[in-house]
C-alpha positions, 0 to 999 in steps of 0.5 A: 147621869144621863142628861135627861135625868132629874136627880128629883126623878122623872118629870111628870108633866112637860108633854100629854101624850094624846089619849093618855086619860079617859074623857070627861064625864057627862056629869061631874055631880054624878057618883058611881055606886061601885067607887063610892061607900053604900051610904055616900049620896048627895043631899037635896043641895047637892053636897056629899053625905055619908051616913046621913052626914054632910061632909061640911059638918064633918070637916068642921068637926073632925077637920081634913084631911080625914078618912071617913069609914061607913061602919054599915058598908064595911059590915056588910061586905064582911058578911057577904065575905062570910056567908059567900064561903059558908061553914066549910071555909074561912074567912080571914080579914088581912089586917094590913089593909086597915086595922084598928080595935074597932075594926077588930071588934067588927071583924069579931062580931061578924063572925070572921078571922083575922090574918096578921103580919107584925107584931103591933098588929098582933097585939092590937087583935088581941088588945080588942078581944079577937080570940087568939084561934081566930088569928093567923100570923104572917110575915117573911122574916117574923122576930123570934119575939114575935113567934114566941108571942104568938105561940104563947097566945095560942094563935090558930096558925102561923104560915111559914116563909122560909126553911130557917122559920120552920126550925125557929118555930118548931123550937119556941113551940117545944120550948113552950111544950106545945104543938103550934099548927103551921101553913107553909107559904109557897111561891107556885110561880104564877105572876097576876097581872098587877104592878111588879111590887104587888105581884107575889107569886112568881120566884123572884120575889121576898116571900115563900119557898119556892114550888121549883126545884123540890124547895116546898117539898123539902119545906114540907119534909122538915115540917112533918118531922119536927115535933114542935109543928102540926102541918095543916095545910099549904099557903099560896097568894098570887098577888093583889088588885086581881080581876081575872080568876085564871091565876087562882086557876093554875095556882090551885092545881100546882098547890094540888099537885103539891098535895098529891105529892104529899100524900104519895110519899109521906102517906098524909092528906093535909086538910087545909089549903089557903088560897090567900086574898089579892081581889081586886076593887073599883077605884075608878068607873073603869074597874070591874070587880067580882062580888064575893058569892061569884069568887067563892063559887070560882075558888070552890070549883076550881080546887073541888075540880083539881082534888077530884083529878088527883084523887084527894078529899078536898081540903078546907078553903081559906081566903084573905080579903082585906082591900075586899072588904074595907077599900070601898068603904072609906073615902078621904076628905081634903080641902083645896088650898091653891088652884094653878092652871098651866096652859095647854098642860092641866090645872093642879089643884094642891090639897091639905094631905097628899103623899103622907096619907096616900102613898099608893099613886106614887108608889104603884102609879095607883088610879083614884076618882075624886069629886067636888064634896062641899057644893054641886057645880055646872062648870065646865070640867077641867082637866086636873092633877090633884096633888099634896102639900109636901116638898116632892114633885111625886107628891100626886094623889090623883094623876088625872081627873076631872074637877069643876071650872069653877074649883076654889080653894076652900072647897072640899074634894073627896077621893073614894076606896082610901080604905085600904092601905091608905091609914096603913102605909101613911106617914109622917113625911115633912112632919105632916099629921097623919090623919084621923079615921072617923066611922059613921054610922046611922047619923053619928061620927066618932073618931076610931084612930084620932088624929096625931098632934105635933106633941106625938111627933115631939114626944118620939123626938129625945133630943 
């Protein structure tokens, strides 16, 4: 082991490199509408509100930490995606971002389809009344039981991720006396400019069948010969938290090239193409995400242009926004427990949650914003690191942030843009209880996913 290495991981705060953070904002009490949910504002006393409700009241009723989700904002974003793509395309909400039965019902009511990637997500979707034909089933290693349940339920499509899965799904469908609609997920060799762990279209990763070396073409050939499968299209996903459309242009060019080869070799024009999701949201004021209508226009033009060049009929496009819908609609509310200044470095602000409710900072080096929520302050800004209560040096919620210099234990702070992946990836590390998700709308708040209890944890421990 290197003498400079620490067995618990890298040391985070020995030195602050020059220029490692932005200058403090001119107004610490201001709320950037790009980052916060639609109905989040400050009342006349400067207290943060959502859906007309004071966060102090919400904290008293539901406790902290807790995720507060703006239902009107969620529904509006879902509608904007549906409207942007119109009737000639399909929008599948990516359930992995955040899924609950309430969310499934909202999606159903707003006319969106749903993408699931596990038996648990499928069960949640079906139990909440999502029609099976509007469900797509993803995953790189679906179990036989999960496939059987999906086929029996009549899901609208299964996305095949390997040669083994092609045979597996075909066999189960034949056994059940049906033909299952499928797409084949291919990796097109396009690496989105994002974190390595969320870039998903380069060849050296676990998802999909490579286009290179003729593997994707062989997968298509096999799928077309199996009676249990109805091959309806090709699926491609290039990554997550993407702002630049150029990656989609290259991916579409290569996918359409495969569609042309399929037509030339097999005499079949596949009717669908799924370009996945991964469109970014604003976690900080520096982020500049595109609007759904801009994305829809760009993707439609790219696919149409490529198909015209290949003399193909333009297939039906589908996309899979998840983060782009739910991410901006929620924030996490914490109570400050300790405030620890470190001379010459920064101030550590410890809250009553941490990496168990938001692992993304530790996992992806993600950046977040933060604001004092329970009051306004005219104090000078101080450079802070917001950290959790876990026994782990990497337990960081917001790496570099400015908060008022009079911040004190008992204050409430809010971290926006936590609707996607935070509750979905939450854990019980150190046996900490996972927070609730509270939906807020028109001055009313209701729990849609309850807070875990110690009894829940002990119930699983059979001794």
